[in-house]
N, C-alpha and C positions, 0 to 999 in steps of 0.2 A: 514489391508488392505494387501496384498502382492504389494513387491516393484514392480512386473510385471505389477499388475493392475494398479497402481500409475503411472508407466513410460507413460503407452498406453494414459493416460487421461492427461498428461502434455509435453508440448513440447519446447523443447529447444528454447530460443528466444521468448517464447509465451507473450502474454500481458495479465495479471490477476488484478483484482480489487478486492481489500479486504475492507470489510466493518469491520468496529472495527480494521483496520490495525494500527492504533496507540497505541492499548493495548497491554499488554502482549504476549497473543496467538498470534493476528495479525503481529505483529513484529519478532516473532519467526518463523511465518508461511512465512512472507517475506522472510525474511534472507536463509532459506531454500530454496525458489523458486530462489533468484537472485543467491545462492551458487551452487545449482544443476542444476538449469537449465538457468541459465543466463538470467532470464526473465526481460520482462519489467512491471515495476509494478505502479498501481495506488492505493495509499493508504488513504483509507477514513477514518477520525474521528470524533469526534464531538467535540474534543479538536483543539482550533486555537494556533498555531504554529507560530514562527517568520518567514519571508519569507526566503527560502531556500539560496539565496545570503548573509543572514547575519547568519547563524548557527553558523559559528566559532567564530564570534565576539559574540554572544550570550551566548555561550559558560563560557565566562569571563565576564559577565552582571551580576552582583547582582540581579536586577531586575527580574532575572528569577528565579523559584524553582531549586530545586536539581532534582524533578521528571521531571520538562522539559528538563533540561540539560541530564537526561539519555537519554529520547526518543531523543533527538537530536542527542547524540554520536551514538545511534544504528543505527538512519537513514543515518548518515554520514558513517558509516561501510556498511551498506546496499546498499547504494549508489554507493560504489566502488567495489561492488561483481555483482549488476545487469547490465544489458543493457539499464536501462532508469530508473528513479524511480520518480514519481508525486506524491505529497501530497496535500489532499485538504481537507477542512473543510466540513463536511454535518451530515445530519442525515438520517440514513437507512429506516425509515417509513417516509420519504419524496419523495415520488416518482419522483418528479420533479426535485428534487435537484440529485437523484440517476441516473435520465436520463441526466442530465447534465454533470456529472462526467464519464459517460459511452461516451458520446459523445468529450468531452476534450480528454480520453484516444483514442478514436478512431482516432481524428484526429492527435494525436500528435505523436502515433507510427505506423499510417495508417494501421490498423490490425486490427479484429475484438477482443474483450474483453472477457476472461471468469470470471465468479464472481463469489466470494466465500464470503457469506454472513452469518459466524456463528451464529448470533444472532437473525436472521430474522425467522421466522415462515415461513416452507414452502420453497417454490419457487416463485420468480417473474421473470416475464420478462420484464425488461428494455430496 
């Protein structure tokens, strides 16, 4: 996809919800949106993470796996680049959960949200 086409669809300071946002591809996309567009992000994943206020402490906590700590480090980096970051636990196949996270994103950022759902089949209006 050409950069010109992508740039017309993505806006600086835009609000984007990414399902699968805590997986490898989701984190790469989130970092790109944060770095290039100073985006406000809502990352939804199946995994449960420690509360954002405890991320730094969680990095030193032996109770958390290496994988969880890697995700937390990446989220801290993304948070420093983005204009806002909200992390939520949810299942993309559960329409009510996705509607809830979309509403939370709209309330927090007071703006409509664009949705990236790379693992879902087709498009859904939430």
